[in-house]
PAKOL-336189 format. One record per residue: residue in three letters; residue number from 1; x, y negated, z negated of N, C-alpha, C in turn. Coordinates in Angstrom, 3 decimals, padded with zeros to 6 digits. Each point is the difference from the previous one (the first is absolute). Layout:
REM residues N
+-----+-----+----------+----------+----------+----------+----------+----------+----------+----------+----------+
|   r |   k |      n_X |      n_Y |      n_Z |     ca_X |     ca_Y |     ca_Z |      c_X |      c_Y |      c_Z |
+-----+-----+----------+----------+----------+----------+----------+----------+----------+----------+----------+
| Ala | NUM |        X |        Y |        Z |        X |        Y |        Z |        X |        Y |        Z |
...
+-----+-----+----------+----------+----------+----------+----------+----------+----------+----------+----------+
***
This chain:
REM residues 132
+-----+-----+----------+----------+----------+----------+----------+----------+----------+----------+----------+
|   r |   k |      n_X |      n_Y |      n_Z |     ca_X |     ca_Y |     ca_Z |      c_X |      c_Y |      c_Z |
+-----+-----+----------+----------+----------+----------+----------+----------+----------+----------+----------+
| Met |   1 |  004.116 | -019.817 |  013.871 |  001.413 | -000.324 | -000.021 |  000.657 |  000.800 | -001.125 |
| Leu |   2 |  001.001 |  000.784 |  000.334 |  000.733 |  000.764 | -000.998 |  001.158 | -000.842 | -000.520 |
| Lys |   3 |  000.052 | -000.141 | -001.301 |  001.058 | -000.804 | -000.601 |  001.133 |  000.902 | -000.485 |
| Tyr |   4 |  001.211 | -000.529 |  000.076 |  001.171 |  000.756 | -000.447 |  001.019 | -000.954 | -000.593 |
| Lys |   5 |  000.893 |  000.571 | -000.783 |  001.156 | -000.762 | -000.467 |  001.247 |  000.794 |  000.366 |
| Ile |   6 |  001.134 | -000.651 | -000.060 |  001.278 |  000.639 |  000.307 |  000.666 |  000.372 | -001.322 |
| Thr |   7 |  000.394 |  001.278 | -000.106 |  000.596 |  000.515 | -001.228 |  001.325 |  000.680 |  000.321 |
| Gln |   8 |  001.006 | -000.247 | -000.829 |  001.289 |  000.650 |  000.179 | -000.018 |  001.326 | -000.750 |
| Lys |   9 |  000.381 |  001.073 |  000.688 | -000.029 |  001.338 | -000.598 |  001.242 |  000.779 |  000.397 |
| Ala |  10 |  000.367 |  000.926 | -000.882 |  001.105 |  000.918 |  000.295 | -000.534 |  001.141 |  000.862 |
| Asn |  11 |  000.869 |  000.590 |  000.778 | -000.334 |  001.181 |  000.778 | -000.111 |  001.173 | -000.983 |
| Pro |  12 | -001.170 |  000.668 | -000.102 | -000.144 |  001.083 | -000.973 |  000.943 |  001.176 |  000.262 |
| Gln |  13 |  000.487 |  000.135 |  001.230 |  000.918 |  001.085 |  000.325 |  001.458 | -000.398 | -000.198 |
| Asp |  14 |  000.240 | -001.297 | -000.208 |  001.371 | -000.486 | -000.226 | -000.077 | -001.188 | -000.956 |
| Arg |  15 | -000.181 |  000.279 | -001.274 | -000.171 | -001.053 | -001.008 |  001.201 | -000.935 | -000.099 |
| Glu |  16 |  001.163 |  000.468 |  000.392 |  001.221 | -000.806 | -000.075 |  000.186 | -000.877 |  001.235 |
| Gly |  17 | -000.735 |  000.294 |  001.051 |  000.123 | -000.766 |  001.241 | -000.595 | -001.396 | -000.139 |
| Pro |  18 |  000.166 | -000.819 |  001.020 | -000.520 | -001.371 | -000.056 | -001.532 | -000.015 | -000.040 |
| Lys |  19 | -000.534 | -000.937 | -000.756 | -001.450 | -000.164 | -000.060 | -000.456 | -000.706 |  001.271 |
| Lys |  20 | -001.238 |  000.296 |  000.390 | -000.587 | -000.629 |  001.185 | -001.336 | -000.618 | -000.377 |
| Tyr |  21 | -000.517 | -000.832 |  000.893 | -001.269 | -000.681 | -000.233 | -001.115 |  000.682 |  000.784 |
| Tyr |  22 | -001.123 |  000.219 | -000.682 | -001.127 |  000.703 |  000.588 | -001.295 | -000.776 | -000.239 |
| Ala |  23 | -000.966 |  000.188 |  000.886 | -001.334 | -000.572 | -000.205 | -000.738 |  000.867 | -001.021 |
| Thr |  24 | -000.690 | -000.659 | -000.928 | -000.801 |  000.672 | -001.021 | -001.418 | -000.551 |  000.069 |
| Pro |  25 | -001.012 |  000.869 |  000.170 | -001.369 | -000.501 |  000.090 | -000.448 | -000.674 | -001.298 |
| Gln |  26 | -000.792 | -001.034 |  000.134 | -000.553 | -000.725 | -001.139 | -001.521 |  000.126 |  000.035 |
| Thr |  27 | -000.573 |  000.502 | -001.076 | -001.450 |  000.114 | -000.060 | -000.591 | -001.289 | -000.548 |
| Ser |  28 | -001.259 | -000.223 |  000.343 | -000.673 | -001.205 | -000.489 | -001.066 |  000.361 | -001.024 |
| Gly |  29 |  000.027 |  001.222 | -000.503 | -000.969 |  000.449 | -000.990 | -000.500 |  001.382 |  000.359 |
| Lys |  30 | -001.031 |  000.435 | -000.733 | -000.593 |  001.310 |  000.238 | -001.464 | -000.173 |  000.356 |
| Lys |  31 | -000.482 |  000.874 |  000.845 | -001.419 |  000.029 |  000.357 | -000.580 |  001.224 | -000.705 |
| Thr |  32 | -000.873 | -000.216 | -000.956 | -000.590 |  001.087 | -000.778 | -001.154 |  000.649 |  000.747 |
| Leu |  33 | -000.407 |  001.162 | -000.461 | -001.140 |  000.688 |  000.584 | -001.257 | -000.867 | -000.105 |
| Ser |  34 | -000.142 | -000.675 | -001.114 | -001.148 | -000.889 | -000.202 |  000.015 | -001.143 |  001.008 |
| Ala |  35 |  001.147 | -000.604 |  000.214 |  000.117 | -001.107 |  000.957 | -000.247 |  000.487 |  001.428 |
| Ile |  36 |  000.496 |  001.186 |  000.316 | -000.236 |  000.570 |  001.332 | -001.496 |  000.233 |  000.195 |
| Ser |  37 | -000.666 |  000.508 | -001.036 | -001.450 |  000.215 |  000.075 | -000.735 | -001.306 |  000.277 |
| Arg |  38 |  000.412 | -001.070 | -000.684 | -000.623 | -001.316 |  000.241 |  000.224 | -000.454 |  001.437 |
| Asp |  39 |  001.217 |  000.176 |  000.498 |  000.309 | -000.417 |  001.374 | -000.843 |  000.773 |  001.012 |
| Ile |  40 | -000.131 |  001.313 | -000.207 | -000.778 |  000.820 |  000.938 | -001.479 | -000.353 | -000.087 |
| Thr |  41 | -000.481 | -000.328 | -001.197 | -001.401 | -000.408 | -000.167 | -000.331 | -001.182 |  000.900 |
| Asp |  42 |  000.939 | -000.922 |  000.126 | -000.212 | -001.175 |  000.847 | -000.124 |  000.363 |  001.478 |
| Met |  43 |  000.440 |  001.197 |  000.373 |  000.002 |  000.420 |  001.400 | -001.104 |  001.013 |  000.320 |
| Ser |  44 | -000.778 |  000.406 | -001.002 | -000.973 |  001.066 |  000.238 | -001.315 | -000.276 | -000.712 |
| Ser |  45 | -000.945 |  000.900 |  000.193 | -001.299 | -000.113 | -000.666 | -000.027 |  000.796 | -001.301 |
| Leu |  46 |  001.107 |  000.638 | -000.334 |  000.068 |  000.795 | -001.225 |  000.322 | -000.884 | -001.193 |
| Ser |  47 | -000.418 |  000.447 | -001.163 |  000.297 | -000.751 | -001.228 |  001.425 |  000.290 | -000.450 |
| Arg |  48 |  000.518 | -000.859 | -000.860 |  001.340 |  000.202 | -000.554 |  000.053 |  001.323 | -000.761 |
| Gly |  49 | -001.066 |  000.327 | -000.715 | -000.057 |  001.265 | -000.739 |  000.060 |  001.205 |  000.913 |
| Asp |  50 | -000.723 | -000.072 |  001.144 |  000.024 |  001.101 |  000.967 |  001.420 |  000.207 |  000.531 |
| Ile |  51 |  000.635 | -001.090 |  000.369 |  001.344 |  000.081 |  000.572 |  000.994 |  000.481 | -001.054 |
| Ser |  52 | -000.085 | -000.534 | -001.205 |  000.889 |  000.448 | -001.092 | -000.178 |  001.486 | -000.254 |
| Asn |  53 | -001.243 |  000.451 |  000.000 | -000.288 |  001.410 | -000.239 |  000.654 |  000.882 |  001.064 |
| Val |  54 | -000.144 | -000.386 |  001.253 |  000.604 |  000.780 |  001.089 |  001.526 |  000.026 | -000.141 |
| Leu |  55 |  000.610 | -001.158 | -000.246 |  001.458 | -000.064 | -000.112 |  000.505 |  000.808 | -001.191 |
| Leu |  56 | -000.684 | -000.098 | -001.143 |  000.410 |  000.770 | -001.181 | -000.149 |  001.501 |  000.241 |
| Asn |  57 | -001.062 |  000.399 |  000.673 | -000.176 |  001.420 |  000.318 |  001.069 |  000.491 |  000.968 |
| Leu |  58 |  000.398 | -000.857 |  000.951 |  001.077 |  000.357 |  000.925 |  001.312 |  000.208 | -000.771 |
| Val |  59 |  000.281 | -000.901 | -000.928 |  001.210 |  000.119 | -000.823 | -000.028 |  001.303 | -000.804 |
| Asp |  60 | -001.171 |  000.398 | -000.476 | -000.127 |  001.262 | -000.742 |  000.183 |  001.214 |  000.900 |
| Gln |  61 | -000.484 | -000.068 |  001.233 |  000.004 |  001.157 |  000.885 |  001.345 |  000.269 |  000.676 |
| Ile |  62 |  000.724 | -001.038 |  000.357 |  001.257 |  000.200 |  000.743 |  000.948 |  000.966 | -000.721 |
| Pro |  63 |  000.273 | -000.181 | -001.308 |  000.904 |  000.959 | -000.648 | -000.528 |  001.437 |  000.027 |
| Lys |  64 | -001.297 |  000.179 | -000.106 | -000.579 |  001.350 |  000.045 |  000.287 |  000.660 |  001.340 |
| Tyr |  65 | -000.200 | -000.755 |  001.092 |  000.264 |  000.555 |  001.327 |  001.481 |  000.329 |  000.169 |
| Leu |  66 |  000.852 | -000.906 | -000.441 |  001.443 |  000.220 |  000.138 |  000.447 |  001.221 | -000.791 |
| Leu |  67 | -000.512 |  000.149 | -001.218 |  000.380 |  001.141 | -000.831 | -000.579 |  001.311 |  000.518 |
| Asp |  68 | -001.006 | -000.077 |  000.885 | -000.521 |  001.188 |  000.676 |  000.814 |  000.329 |  001.246 |
| Gly |  69 |  001.061 | -000.785 |  000.260 |  000.864 |  000.262 |  001.142 | -000.454 | -000.644 |  001.290 |
| Gln |  70 | -000.965 | -000.911 | -000.083 | -000.492 | -000.658 |  001.205 |  000.645 | -001.371 |  000.151 |
| Ser |  71 |  000.155 | -000.439 |  001.240 |  000.348 | -001.399 |  000.215 | -001.326 | -000.762 |  000.058 |
| Val |  72 |  000.048 | -001.287 | -000.255 | -001.210 | -000.816 | -000.018 |  000.127 | -001.050 |  001.083 |
| Gln |  73 | -000.854 |  000.103 |  001.019 | -000.001 | -000.921 |  001.128 | -001.112 | -001.013 | -000.202 |
| Leu |  74 |  000.353 | -001.277 | -000.077 | -000.972 | -001.064 | -000.203 | -000.090 | -000.891 |  001.240 |
| Gly |  75 | -000.184 |  000.613 |  001.132 | -000.206 | -000.721 |  001.255 |  001.113 | -000.981 |  000.305 |
| Glu |  76 | -000.384 | -001.211 |  000.346 |  000.959 | -001.028 |  000.394 |  000.894 | -000.453 | -001.161 |
| Leu |  77 | -000.432 |  000.268 | -001.237 |  000.827 | -000.367 | -001.148 |  001.288 |  000.796 | -000.005 |
| Gly |  78 | -000.108 |  001.314 |  000.173 |  001.175 |  000.852 |  000.001 | -000.266 |  001.298 | -000.724 |
| Ser |  79 |  001.075 |  000.700 | -000.371 | -000.166 |  001.295 | -000.653 |  000.960 |  000.141 | -001.177 |
| Phe |  80 | -000.405 |  000.865 | -000.927 |  000.788 |  000.338 | -001.176 |  000.324 |  001.482 |  000.059 |
| Arg |  81 |  001.202 |  000.363 | -000.462 |  000.366 |  001.404 | -000.135 |  000.990 |  000.126 | -001.140 |
| Leu |  82 |  000.084 |  001.191 | -000.577 |  000.969 |  000.253 | -001.058 |  001.310 |  000.470 |  000.601 |
| Ser |  83 |  001.070 | -000.295 | -000.704 |  001.323 |  000.477 |  000.380 |  000.775 |  000.300 | -001.272 |
| Phe |  84 |  000.959 |  000.890 |  000.104 |  000.892 |  000.283 | -001.126 |  001.267 |  000.643 |  000.522 |
| Gly |  85 |  001.005 |  000.004 | -000.837 |  001.251 |  000.669 |  000.308 |  000.258 |  001.037 | -001.077 |
| Ser |  86 |  001.125 |  000.677 |  000.100 |  000.331 |  000.969 | -001.041 |  001.504 |  000.206 | -000.053 |
| Glu |  87 |  000.431 |  000.560 | -001.117 |  001.380 |  000.451 | -000.112 |  000.141 |  001.242 |  000.865 |
| Gly |  88 |  001.199 |  000.268 |  000.456 |  000.242 |  001.196 |  000.793 |  000.246 |  001.214 | -000.879 |
| Ala |  89 | -000.354 |  001.156 |  000.506 |  000.254 |  001.269 | -000.695 |  000.811 |  000.891 |  000.932 |
| Glu |  90 |  000.781 |  000.875 | -000.594 |  000.832 |  000.912 |  000.793 | -000.841 |  000.992 |  000.805 |
| Ser |  91 | -001.171 |  000.359 | -000.528 | -000.894 |  000.915 |  000.714 | -001.440 | -000.367 | -000.335 |
| Ser |  92 | -000.949 |  000.517 |  000.771 | -001.408 | -000.298 | -000.285 | -000.412 |  000.568 | -001.351 |
| Glu |  93 |  000.625 |  001.108 | -000.417 | -000.314 |  000.586 | -001.305 |  000.482 | -000.891 | -001.141 |
| Asp |  94 |  001.059 | -000.777 |  000.229 |  000.550 | -000.885 | -001.032 | -000.783 | -001.304 | -000.137 |
| Phe |  95 | -000.870 | -000.285 |  000.969 | -000.755 | -001.249 | -000.041 | -001.168 |  000.126 | -000.960 |
| Asn |  96 | -000.227 | -001.085 | -000.780 | -001.224 | -000.056 | -000.812 | -000.574 | -001.408 |  000.070 |
| Val |  97 | -001.263 | -000.109 | -000.356 | -000.747 | -001.235 |  000.180 |  000.605 | -001.183 | -000.765 |
| Ser |  98 |  000.744 |  000.249 | -001.055 |  000.616 | -001.097 | -000.760 |  001.078 | -000.724 |  000.803 |
| Met |  99 |  000.385 |  000.562 |  001.129 |  001.018 | -000.622 |  000.844 | -000.595 | -001.047 |  000.949 |
| Ile | 100 | -001.324 | -000.104 |  000.030 | -000.650 | -000.997 |  000.855 |  000.144 | -001.365 | -000.648 |
| Arg | 101 |  000.417 | -000.987 |  000.787 |  000.274 | -001.356 | -000.494 | -000.592 | -001.041 |  000.956 |
| Asn | 102 |  000.034 | -001.251 | -000.464 | -000.321 | -001.166 |  000.843 | -001.366 |  000.086 |  000.673 |
| Lys | 103 | -001.019 |  000.343 | -000.782 | -001.358 | -000.007 |  000.563 | -000.383 | -001.440 |  000.312 |
| Lys | 104 | -000.551 | -000.209 |  001.194 | -000.420 | -001.353 |  000.363 | -001.113 |  000.052 |  001.027 |
| Ile | 105 | -000.707 | -001.117 |  000.085 | -001.055 | -000.161 |  000.991 |  000.553 | -000.864 |  001.123 |
| Ile | 106 | -000.132 |  000.481 |  001.218 |  000.458 | -000.725 |  001.186 | -001.217 | -000.627 |  000.672 |
| Phe | 107 |  000.057 | -001.305 |  000.248 | -001.050 | -000.688 |  000.747 |  000.550 | -000.349 |  001.368 |
| Thr | 108 | -000.739 |  000.358 |  001.033 |  000.362 | -000.350 |  001.369 | -001.092 | -000.912 |  000.549 |
| Pro | 109 |  000.333 | -001.241 |  000.300 | -001.034 | -000.923 |  000.487 | -000.551 |  000.436 |  001.355 |
| Gly | 110 | -001.270 | -000.329 |  000.212 | -000.655 |  000.285 |  001.271 |  000.394 | -001.013 |  001.062 |
| Pro | 111 | -000.440 |  000.225 |  001.235 |  000.393 | -000.866 |  001.110 | -000.351 | -001.480 | -000.203 |
| Ser | 112 | -001.185 | -000.278 | -000.517 | -000.394 | -001.404 | -000.188 |  000.895 | -000.691 | -001.019 |
| Leu | 113 |  000.313 |  000.699 | -001.080 |  000.872 | -000.574 | -001.025 |  001.396 | -000.254 |  000.570 |
| Lys | 114 |  000.500 |  000.940 |  000.788 |  001.316 | -000.166 |  000.614 |  000.013 | -001.197 |  000.955 |
| Gln | 115 | -001.076 | -000.150 |  000.770 | -000.081 | -001.118 |  000.945 | -000.016 | -001.330 | -000.737 |
| Glu | 116 | -000.741 | -000.069 | -001.091 | -000.052 | -001.239 | -000.778 |  001.351 | -000.310 | -000.629 |
| Leu | 117 |  000.684 |  001.016 | -000.507 |  001.316 | -000.203 | -000.598 |  001.011 | -000.482 |  001.044 |
| Ala | 118 | -000.136 |  000.479 |  001.220 |  000.906 | -000.426 |  001.076 | -000.120 | -001.496 |  000.278 |
| Lys | 119 | -001.129 | -000.596 | -000.355 | -000.226 | -001.428 |  000.222 |  000.558 | -000.869 | -001.133 |
| Ala | 120 |  000.602 |  000.622 | -001.003 |  000.455 | -000.737 | -001.186 |  000.963 | -001.125 |  000.360 |
| Gln | 121 | -000.188 | -001.110 | -000.689 |  000.927 | -001.117 |  000.088 |  000.613 | -000.179 | -001.385 |
| Phe | 122 |  001.197 | -000.527 | -000.054 |  000.729 | -000.081 | -001.260 |  000.324 | -001.440 | -000.355 |
| Glu | 123 |  000.054 | -000.240 | -001.318 |  000.323 | -001.329 | -000.512 |  000.944 |  000.163 | -001.192 |
| Leu | 124 |  001.118 | -000.689 |  000.049 |  000.968 |  000.031 | -001.092 | -000.529 | -000.802 | -001.185 |
| Val | 125 |  000.051 |  000.587 | -001.189 | -000.421 | -000.675 | -001.233 |  001.246 | -000.583 | -000.642 |
| Lys | 126 | -000.052 | -001.260 | -000.320 |  001.127 | -000.658 | -000.691 |  000.113 |  000.611 | -001.393 |
| Glu | 127 |  001.191 |  000.034 | -000.530 |  000.290 |  000.668 | -001.265 | -000.941 | -000.404 | -001.139 |
| Lys | 128 | -000.317 | -001.275 | -000.145 | -000.873 | -000.422 | -001.104 | -001.439 |  000.433 |  000.223 |
| Glu | 129 | -000.407 |  000.332 |  001.250 | -001.344 |  000.458 |  000.297 | -000.125 |  001.505 | -000.151 |
| Ala | 130 |  001.115 |  000.719 | -000.001 | -000.003 |  001.460 |  000.036 | -000.655 |  000.582 | -001.242 |
| Val | 131 | -000.886 |  000.973 |  000.255 | -000.659 |  000.743 | -001.055 |  000.195 |  001.478 |  000.303 |
| Ser | 132 |  000.549 |  000.757 | -000.920 |  000.246 |  001.425 |  000.265 | -001.192 |  000.820 | -000.346 |
+-----+-----+----------+----------+----------+----------+----------+----------+----------+----------+----------+
***
């Protein structure tokens, strides 16, 4: 069950315009790598250390692959790729690498993740229960 609260916000493109009410997701905490390892241990024959080791090595490897210009496909989980923008230059000769901006990692969920998200149900959190 995905929890949300209702928040009044200004339109970022028209700060002077009327404020409107929007749904804001509410988290119920964080799931750490250690906790994920424990959860997976309960589902497999591998030890928590084995699973932690694999997950930590994956975290180490993904940036290396991305910085080598590769996208990283993790099966049903999804894929990661790098993206960036840049300032414009009048000509290709006027462009230099310092004009590159907004480096970010894009995650695209795989089919199974998308299917599970499509099944989401929502529950309104009362104001005193809301945790940001």
